[in-house]
C-alpha positions as CSV (number, residue, x, y, z in Angstrom):
1,M,0.0,0.0,0.0
2,P,1.6,3.4,-1.0
3,S,2.6,5.9,1.6
4,N,-0.1,8.3,0.2
5,T,-2.8,5.7,1.0
6,C,-1.5,5.5,4.6
7,R,-1.5,9.3,4.9
8,L,-5.0,9.4,3.6
9,Q,-6.2,6.7,5.9
10,C,-4.6,8.5,8.9
11,Q,-6.3,11.8,7.8
12,I,-9.6,10.0,7.6
13,F,-9.1,8.6,11.1
14,A,-8.3,12.1,12.3
15,W,-11.6,13.3,10.8
16,V,-13.4,10.4,12.5
17,L,-12.2,11.8,15.9
18,I,-14.7,14.6,15.5
19,C,-17.3,12.0,16.6
20,Y,-15.7,11.8,20.0
21,P,-16.4,14.3,22.7
22,Q,-14.3,17.5,22.5
23,E,-12.7,17.0,25.9
24,L,-11.5,13.5,24.9
25,R,-10.2,14.7,21.6
26,E,-8.3,17.6,23.1
27,R,-6.7,15.2,25.7
28,F,-6.0,12.2,23.7
29,G,-6.5,13.0,20.0
30,E,-2.9,13.3,19.0
31,E,-2.1,10.0,20.7
32,M,-5.0,8.2,19.2
33,V,-3.9,9.3,15.7
34,A,-0.3,8.2,16.5
35,V,-1.4,4.8,17.7
36,F,-3.7,4.4,14.6
37,E,-0.8,5.4,12.4
38,D,1.6,2.9,14.1
39,L,-0.9,0.0,13.7
40,L,-1.6,0.9,10.1
41,R,2.0,1.2,9.1
42,D,2.8,-2.2,10.8
43,A,0.0,-3.9,8.9
44,V,1.0,-2.3,5.6
45,S,4.7,-3.1,6.1
46,R,3.7,-6.8,6.5
47,G,1.5,-6.5,3.4
48,D,-1.4,-7.7,5.5
49,A,-4.6,-6.4,3.9
50,A,-6.7,-8.4,6.4
51,A,-5.0,-6.6,9.3
52,V,-5.8,-3.2,7.7
53,A,-9.4,-4.2,7.3
54,S,-9.4,-5.5,10.9
55,L,-8.0,-2.2,12.1
56,W,-10.8,-0.2,10.4
57,A,-13.4,-2.7,11.6
58,R,-12.3,-2.2,15.2
59,T,-12.1,1.6,14.6
60,L,-15.7,1.7,13.3
61,G,-16.9,-0.7,16.1
62,E,-15.4,1.7,18.7
63,L,-17.0,4.7,16.8
64,L,-20.4,3.0,17.0
65,S,-20.1,1.7,20.6
66,V,-18.1,4.3,22.3
67,A,-17.7,7.6,20.5
68,L,-21.2,8.3,19.2
69,P,-23.1,7.2,22.3
70,S,-20.8,9.3,24.5
71,R,-21.1,12.2,22.1
72,F,-24.9,12.1,21.9
73,Q,-25.4,11.3,25.6
74,I,-25.1,15.0,26.4
75,N,-27.5,15.9,23.6
76,I,-30.0,13.3,24.8
77,V,-30.1,14.9,28.3
78,V,-30.6,18.4,26.8
79,A,-33.3,17.0,24.5
80,G,-35.0,15.3,27.4
81,V,-35.0,18.4,29.5
82,L,-36.2,20.6,26.7
83,S,-39.0,18.0,25.8
84,F,-40.1,18.0,29.4
85,A,-40.2,21.8,29.7
86,F,-42.1,22.1,26.4
87,S,-44.6,19.4,27.3
88,S,-45.2,21.0,30.7
89,G,-45.8,24.4,29.1
90,L,-48.3,22.8,26.7
91,F,-50.1,21.1,29.5
92,L,-50.3,24.4,31.5
93,V,-51.7,26.2,28.4
94,F,-54.2,23.4,27.8
95,F,-55.4,23.3,31.4
96,R,-55.8,27.1,31.6
97,A,-57.8,27.0,28.3
98,I,-60.2,24.4,29.6
99,S,-60.7,25.9,33.0
């Protein structure tokens, strides 16, 4: 696999990090990219396409099981609070209208 392909895959991985919470990216983002690059270069140097595919499979698995849920967890709390407040306001308006 050419070096340009490795660079492109590392860049794609760096873009994937946007799915992680900002605090985690700021603290560990550079290290995460460095580890990914080391694993990728090792697999490529061995000519092991299956290892490259496995690395991406693990990366996508972690994205779906760790990054996105932790990223959206905060948004879910905010959405729940806003939904409760909006529903409460609608009920108050409704009860005032019928009384």
